[in-house]
Structure formats: structure tokens, C-alpha cells
C-alpha positions in Angstrom: -0.1 0.0 0.0 2.8 2.3 0.9 4.7 1.6 -2.4 1.5 2.4 -4.5 1.1 5.8 -2.7 4.6 6.8 -3.4 4.2 5.8 -7.1 1.0 7.8 -7.3 2.8 10.8 -5.7 5.7 10.6 -8.2 3.4 10.3 -11.1 1.3 13.3 -10.0 4.4 15.3 -9.4 5.6 14.7 -13.0 2.2 15.5 -14.4 2.3 19.0 -12.5 5.7 19.6 -13.8 4.8 18.8 -17.3 1.7 21.0 -17.1 3.7 23.9 -15.5 6.2 23.6 -18.4 3.5 23.5 -21.0 1.8 26.6 -19.5 5.1 28.5 -19.4 5.7 27.6 -23.0 2.5 28.9 -24.1 3.1 32.1 -22.3 6.5 32.4 -23.8 5.0 32.1 -27.3 2.3 34.6 -26.6 5.0 37.2 -25.4 7.0 36.3 -28.6 4.0 37.2 -30.6 3.2 40.3 -28.8 7.0 41.4 -29.2 6.9 40.8 -32.9 3.6 42.8 -33.3 5.1 45.7 -31.3 8.3 45.6 -33.3 6.4 45.6 -36.7 4.3 48.5 -35.4 7.3 50.4 -34.4 9.0 50.0 -37.7 5.8 51.1 -39.5 5.6 54.4 -37.5 9.2 55.4 -38.4 
């Protein structure tokens, strides 16, 4: 019983880490897109 709980906790820990990584990656992609949009707007103004 104790071993099963440890396995479940480890699996949950990895799932949480993967979901955090996925979320951070999505945020980074959105920030990159925003930066590209701002840079193109800046170039158009000049």
C-alpha cells in the first residue's frame, strides 16, 4: 500500500511539472508574438 502511494505521488508530481512547463511555453509563445507585433508597429511608425 505504501509503495502504491509513493508511485502515485511521483506520477502526480511529474504531471504537475509537465503541465507547468506547457503553460510557461504557451506564455512564452504569446509574449514572442506580442513582441513581434510591437516591433512591426514600431517599424511602420518610423
